[in-house]
GUMI-73031 format. One record per residue: x negated, y negated, z of N, C-alpha, C in turn; residue in one letter. Coordinates in pm, whole numbers, plus 50000, padded with zeros to 5 digits. Layout:
# residues N
XYZXYZXYZA
...
# end
This chain:
# residues 329
499165012050000500005000050000499124987550000X
499444978249912498674965949902499134956050009X
498284953550106498634944550216498324930050185X
497634927150075497264913550045495984909750114X
495464898050077494164893550127494174891850278X
495294886750333495334884750477495394898050552X
496064907850493496084921050554494714927350556X
493924925450449492564930750443491664924150547X
491854910750562491044903650662491384908450802X
492684910050829493114914450961492644928550991X
492564936850887492114950650905490614952050912X
489874941050891488434941550896487774946850771X
488514947850661487954952950536487054942750467X
487164930050507486344919450448485434913850557X
484154913250528483184908050625483494893550658X
483244889750782483564876150827482834865550746X
481624868850695480874859050617481464856850478X
482294865950434482854865050300484334861250298X
484874857750416486304854750422486654842550339X
485874831750355486174819450282486114821650130X
485074828550085484944831249942486064840149892X
486474849749973487564858749934488874851049920X
489114841850013490334833850005490334824949882X
489134819649846489044811549726489324819649600X
488754831649595488974840349479490424844849467X
491084846149582492494850249582493434838649557X
492884826449547493724814749524494394809349647X
493964813849766494554809349891493854797049948X
492684793749898491934781949941491384774949819X
491354761649819490784754449705489274756049700X
488744757249579487294758049561486694744149560X
485344743449561484674730449557484994723149427X
485124730449316485494724049189486914718549194X
487794725849262489164720949276489224708049356X
488434707449464488394695249544487834683549463X
486794686149382486204675549300487224670549199X
487944679649136488964675649039490064667649106X
490464671749227491504664349301491034650249334X
489784648749376489254635549410489204626649286X
488784632249173488744624549049490134619549010X
491104628549017492464624848981493014614149075X
492724615649204493204605849301492594592149277X
491294591749245490624579049219491184572149095X
491454580048991492034574348869493414568548898X
494234576148969495574571449003495534558849087X
494674558649189494574546849275494044534849198X
493114537249105492584526249025493644519848937X
494444528148870495494522748783496614516248865X
496924522148980497904515749068497404502149117X
496114501349149495524488649192495614478249080X
495404482648955495514473648842496924468148830X
497924477048840499304472648826499714463348941X
499334466849064499674458449179498904445349173X
497664445849122496874433649107497534423549013X
498194428648910498914419848819500034412448892X
500754419648977501834413449053501294402749147X
500214405649218499634395849309499014384049234X
498504386749114497954375849034499024365449002X
500194370148962501274360848933501784354049060X
501824361349170502294355349295501364344049341X
500044345949324499084336049371499024323949278X
499154326149149499004315349051500344310748994X
501414313449065502754310749013502934296148972X
502544287049059502794272849033501854266948929X
500744273648901499754268248807499904273848666X
500834282748646501004289148515502324284948452X
502274282648322503484279348249504334291648223X
505594289348188506504300348164506014309348050X
505544303147942505084310947826503874319347860X
502964313947939501754321247976502114333448060X
503044331848152503454343048237504014354548154X
504964351148067505584361647987504594367847888X
503784359547825502834364647726501834374047791X
501344370547909500354378947976500934392648009X
502124392848067502734405548104503094413847981X
503614407447878504024414747758502824420647685X
501744413147677500524418247612499954429947692X
499924428447825499404439247909500274451647896X
501594449847896502494461247884502314468347749X
502214460547643502014466247510500684473647502X
499644467747560498314473947557498314487347631X
499004488047743499044500547821499734511647742X
500864508647681501594519047608500894522947478X
500234513347413499454516847295498264525647333X
497664522547448496554530647498497004544847524X
498204546247579498734559747606499024567347477X
499534560247374499934566847251498744571247166X
497694563147162496614565547067495324570547130X
495274571547261494074576347328494354589947388X
493454599347364493624612747420493224612947567X
494174616347653493914616947795494174631147846X
493614633947963494044645848033495464643548084X
496124654248123497514653048167497664643248283X
496774644348382496894636048501496614621348470X
495584618548390495264604748354496394598648273X
496974606648182498094601648104499274597748191X
499574605648293500664602248385500334589648463X
499094587948502498694575948575498834563548488X
498454564448359498594553248267500074549648249X
500924559748235502364557148223502914550248348X
502464554848464502924548848589502534534148596X
501304531048555500864516948554501734508648460X
502054514248342502904507048248504294504648302X
504864514448369506214513048425506224502648536X
505164502048616505094491948722504984477948663X
504214476448555504124463448488505484459548429X
506234469348377507584466648328508464461248439X
508344466848558509104461748672508734447448706X
507434444348697507004430548722507574421148617X
507654425848491508234417548385509714414948409X
510454425048453511864423148483512074413448599X
511224414848702511314405548816510994391348773X
510004389848685509654376548634510804370448556X
511464378548474512594373648396513714368648487X
514044376648589515094372648680514744360248760X
513484359148801513044347648880512984334948795X
512554336348671512374324648585513704318648542X
514634327448502515894322548448517024322548550X
516724326548674517714326048782519044331948736X
518984344948700520154351548644521304352948743X
521014351448872522054352748973522394367049009X
521634376348955521894390448984521444393849126X
522144403349187521734408349317520464416749303X
519664417849411518414425449401518594439749355X
519724446149392519914460149353519984461649202X
520454451149132520564452048988519204452548920X
518204446348981516854447048926516354461448927X
516504468249040516024482049050516874491548965X
518184488948957519044497448874518694495848726X
518464483448682518074481048543516714487148513X
515794485448605514454491348591514564506448575X
515364512748659515534527248651516174531448519X
517164523648473517854526948348516904526048229X
516054515748227515144513848114514074524648105X
513634529748219512554539648214513074553948205X
514384555948215514924569548214514524577548088X
514664572047966514224579947848512744583347854X
511924573947902510484576547914510214587548016X
510934587248127510764597348231511104611248178X
512204612148104512694625148059511774631047953X
511424623247851510724628947736509214628847749X
508664621247843507214621847866506844632847964X
507844638848027507624650348116506584647248223X
506794635948290505854631348392506474632948530X
505854641248616506344642948753506254629848832X
505204622048806505034609348876506204600048847X
506604599248722507684590348685509034595248738X
509214608348749510444613448809510554609048955X
509454609549027509474605049167509744590049175X
509114582249085509364567849082510824564949050X
511404572148955512804570248920513704572849041X
513404583449116514184586449236514064575149339X
512864569849355512644558649449513434546349407X
513434543349277514154531549227515654533149248X
516194544849219517634547149235518044546449381X
517244552149470517574551549613517454537249665X
516444529849619516294515949660517474507549612X
517884509649486519034502449433520294505449514X
520454518049555521634521849634521604515449772X
520434515149835520314508649967520674493849957X
520144487049856520424472749839521884470349802X
522454479749726523864478349689524764479349813X
524414488249904525204489850026525254476950106X
524174469150102524114456950180525074446250130X
525514447150005526404436949949527784442349913X
527934455549913529214461449871529364475149934X
530544478249982530784491350042531674500149954X
531654497349825532424505249730531494511449625X
531814523549584531144530249473532204535449379X
532174530949253533184534749155534594531649205X
534704520549279536014516249327536474523049453X
535714532849503536094540149624535464533449745X
536274530449845535784523949967535154534350059X
533934531450103533204540550192532954533550325X
533144540850434532804535650567531364539550599X
530874535150714529464537050749529084551750759X
529984560150810529634574250828529714582050697X
530254575950592530374582850464529254579650366X
528464569350393527414565650299526354576550280X
526014584350384525084595450358525584605250253X
526924606250235527444614950130526964610249992X
526944597049975526534591549845525054594349820X
524234592549925522804595649910522604610549884X
523384618949952523284633349929523664636749785X
524714630349734525134632749596524044628349499X
523484616349519522454611249429521214620049430X
520664622449548519434630249556519674644949524X
520874650049556521184663749520521244665649369X
521834655949297521874656749151520474655749091X
519654646849145518274645749096517514658749121X
517714664649239517054677349270517534688349176X
518834688549146519374698549055518754697148916X
518614684748870517994682448738516534687048739X
515804683348844514394687048850514204702148863X
515064708648939514964723248948515294729748814X
516204723648740516584729048610515444728348510X
514674717348514513624715448413512234719248464X
512134723448589510824727548640510824741548701X
512004747048725512104760348783512144771148677X
512634782748715512654794148625513574792148506X
514664784748527515584782548415515094771648322X
513964765448355513414754848272512984759448135X
512874772548114512504777747983513524773747876X
514744770847918515784767047822515644752647777X
514784744947842514644730747811513174727547784X
512604734047683511174732547656510794718247621X
511694710747559511374697147516511154687847634X
511794690647746511664681847863511184689347986X
510744701747969510334710048083509094704448150X
509094704148283507944699748360507014711548386X
505714708648390504724719248410504534722748557X
504874713348644504654715448787505964713248863X
505944717248991507154716549073507094705949183X
506014698249191505864689949309506874678449313X
507364673749198508414663549199509704669249258X
510044681649218511214688149276511034690549425X
509824693449467509574695649609509764682849690X
509324671449633509534658649702511014655649715X
511774658049607513224655749614513884665549710X
513354677849716513894687549810513724682949954X
512544677849987512304672550122513244660850150X
513474652450050514394641050065515814645850096X
516244656050025517584661550049517684667250191X
516634674150237516644679250374516714667850476X
516044656850445516094645250535517514639650543X
518174638050426519544632950426520474642350501X
520324655350476521144665250548520884664550698X
519624662750737519294661650879519944649550943X
519934638250873520594626150925522084628650944X
522694635250847524134638150858524414647550975X
523554657550995523744666651106523614659851241X
522604651251255522394644151382523524634251408X
524014627651301525164618751317526364626351371X
526574638151320527724646151365527584649951512X
526344651951559526114656151697526324644551793X
525734633151764525704622151861526884612551847X
527634613051740528704603251721529874605651814X
530234618451835531414621451916532714617551848X
532674615151717533844610951640534254622351546X
535534624951538536024635751453535724633251305X
535554620351268535274617151128533944623251081X
533054625751177531744631151140531754646351126X
532924652551144533014666851126532684671150984X
533044662750886532714665650746531214665550727X
530514656350796529054656050788528444669150836X
528994674450946528484687050999528754698550901X
529934698450841530264708850743529314708050623X
529064695950572528164694350459526744698550496X
526354695650621525024699750666524884714950664X
525864721850719525804736550725525814742550585X
526724737750499526804743050363525524740050285X
525034727650296523834723750224522614731650267X
522434733250398521274740650447521354755350410X
522554761150415522714775250377522424777250229X
522924768150146522674769250003521214767649968X
520544757950032519114755750006518284767850050X
518634773550166517904785350212518044796850112X
519254799350067519474810349973518694808249843X
518684795849795518004793049668516504794249681X
515924787949783514464787649795513874800249858X
514734808549915514244821249969514344832649869X
515404832749788515634844249703515564841449552X
515674828849512515674825749369514364819049328X
514134807049378512914799749340511714803449425X
511944807749548510904812249640509804801749658X
510194790849722509294779549745508964778749894X
507724781949930507344782450071507314768550133X
506884758650056506834745050111508224740150150X
509214742250064510564737650095511214746250203X
510824758850213511304766850326510734761650458X
509494756750454508904750650573509664737950611X
509984729650510510784717650537512164721350588X
512734732150535514044736850582513964740850729X
512934748250766512784752550905512584740450997X
511834730550953511624718351033512944711051055X
513764710450950515064703850963515964711351061X
515924724551057516724732551151516264730051294X
514954729851317514414727351452514854713651501X
514774703551413515184690051450516664689651488X
517484696751411518924697151438519204704151572X
518564715351596518784722751720518314714551840X
517184707551829516714699151939517694687951968X
518264681951861519274671451882520514677151949X
520894689251911522064695751971521824698652119X
520634703652152520294706352292520264693352373X
519704682952312519594670152383520964664352414X
521934666752327523264660852346524184669452431X
523854681952449524754690952523524124696052651X
523074703952639522504710652756521654701252839X
520804693452773519834685152845520154670252829X
521424666752838521804652952809521374643152916X
520974647553033520524638253137519114633253112X
518304640953038516934637253006516094634353130X
516314642153237515444640853354514184649253329X
513334650153430512064657353412512294671953376X
513264678253443513554692253413514084694153272X
514974685053229515524685953095514464684252988X
513544674653008512474672552911511534684552906X
511294690753021510444702653024511084714052945X
512384716252969513074726852896513124724052746X
513284711352709513274707852567511904710552506X
510844707752582509494710352533509274725252513X
509744733252609509614747852596510414752852476X
511614747252457512444751252342511754747852211X
511154735952205510464731752083509274740852053X
508504744152156507354753152137507824766852090X
508884771952154509394785152116509904785451973X
510694775551932511234775251797510124773251694X
509144764751726508034762351633507214775051614X
506964782151724506204794651715506934804851630X
508234806151653509024815651575509024811651427X
509164798451399509204793751260507874796451190X
506764794251259505454796651199505284811451166X
505674820151259505594834451234506464838651116X
507674833051109508574836350998508014831550865X
507424819550864506854814150741505674822550694X
504844827050788503714835650750504194848950692X
505194854950753505734867450700506374865350563X
507094854250547507714851250419506654849050311X
505564842650349504464840550255503894853850207X
503724863250300503224876450261504204883550168X
505494882350198506504888550112506444882749971X
506284869449962506194863049831504954867749756X
503824868849827502584872849763502674887249712X
503234896149795503394909949753504354911149636X
505404902749637506354902949527505754898649396X
504774889249401504114884749279503224895549220X
502674904449304501714914449258502374927449212X
503664928949247504344941449210505044939849075X
# end
């Protein structure tokens, strides 16, 4: 029976001096070349982000000394140069995504400049919504995980700003305890799209299929966060209106567990799922059993947290082994 690399180490079949090398060969630890490649990619991304942010600060600092035409011409030329560079210059996948991200950020600066210059009277949420709408075709057809994450950030920011000025969505009036439903719907739909084009069923969408899953993983963590907020609201509110939040939390967490445990088999998101469950159980204990929060209650909560964390770590390790064995069979 194949026990996997960790089973061999535990059984003493691999010498202690060769454990690190064995883990690298098995793909369980990054090699020195992998670390070097990661550092290079990070430096390129940070450099291009610094360039894009530098453009924004340049206009902020020299705003009063620059004419309207100079402002627009500078941004438009820079934006055109970035996209032409992406189209006609051969880049590695990661550098190409970083160049696109820089271009999209400059586009946002151009939209902000337009609104500020002509005083369109639009609310701030409309800037982010328009920005997201304009980059959507680029996000979809350039197959960039970075841009998918940026699109999600823009849509969530637009929704937060929209809530501050209006409590209606599509004409439906929402109260304070119902707004997490809208965020769950938005991020859940984005997660569904990303899982469709980056998961196993992504083979059906080769034109827009993503090569990696980390954008879907970020959206998955976001969905767990929204579900966690809804669950905690249901616990501490003491209002019957929050019963729907609790129901959505239970259904959402059960569905996510089934999908990431048996279909997509994503250990990172299962770890986030377990963390969300621990957070929910701790909130439940704090509101029911240990609601006085005296020294004894805090001690029992600490013991409960240690116990649940230990159990979760053991379960995650066993699940990891099951996934590894399943890949080899």
